[in-house]
C-alpha positions, 0 to 999 in steps of 0.5 A: 526487542525494540529499544525506544530511544527516540522521544517520537516512539513513546506512547505508540502501539508497537506491532510485532512483525511476522504474519497475522493469524486472524482478521485484525483491526487497527483502531484509532484508540490505539494509534499511532502504530509503530511497524519495526519489521515486515507484517504479512496479511495471509490469504483469507485474512483481512486487515482493517484500519480505522479512520484517524489511524497513523501507521509509522514504519521504521527505517530498517527491517528487523525481519530483513525479508520481503521485496527489500531486506533493508526496508519495512513493508506491509505484505498483503496476500489477503485483504487490506481495507483502509477507508478514512474520511475527508476529515479523518484520514489514515496515514502511512508514514516514516517514523524518522524524526527527519523523514525522507523518501524511501525510509520504508518500502510500501504496501505489497499486494500479492496472491490470489483474489482479495484486494487493497482498498484505500480511501482518504489515506496519506502515503509518504516517504515510501519506495513504492507505495503500492506494489502489486506483485504477481497478483491475480484478481477474480474468484479462484483465478477464474472470475474476471467480470466487472460486475462480480469482482470486488475491485482494488481501489485507491481513491481520494488519497494524498501520495507524496515523497516517493522514489520509484513509484506511487503504484508499481504493478509487476507480473499481475493478471486479471485485475480490476483497478480504480485510481481516482481523485488522488493527489500525487506530489514529488513522486514517479506515478504508475509503472506497470510491467508484464500485465495481462487482462487488466481493467484500469480506471485512472480518473480525476487525479492531480500530480505535481513535481513528478519526476522520472516518469508519469505512466509506464505500461507494458502489457499483453491485454490492457484497457483503461 
């Protein structure tokens, strides 16, 4: 049960924490959405977010699970498609009346196959905005061809006010990633550790007020 004690919480769609059971669309007509605990998109399920949607994450996790038991995350083992437009972006932000960096955890991509596809989005006040954790690309973990794998993409996004990374990759293999035409502000940038056989395109991004680090990669086989 969620008590609406802040005026900013009124007229919002409150999402139940836990696991989605079927392909789901978060529509602009029901926006803004309030996420009070970890939501999981399981393998084989796609979450689609329409242009103009605003997703607000509370500053505590009613599930107390995931990468950070104190912070809410969107855990994607299946597929996340969040494609806005230049004039109607998708927003991932804090629900706090005075938001601060690390109010919520971020979007965690794990599992096999599928992808995260963000275009014309705004992500802010996160700990790690996108966290690839033990992710394996390709079809059934065997198809690693640029021509056939539908790549993970982060393009034309504004990513700002984070504490640990805009993009964090850990123990992930055989992925294909595009990070293009984004604006980063007031955040560490990209941290990659224990990466194997990745293809990464980092192109035409702008970064201001970066702290801690810009790019850190530790891998066995990595090309970019």
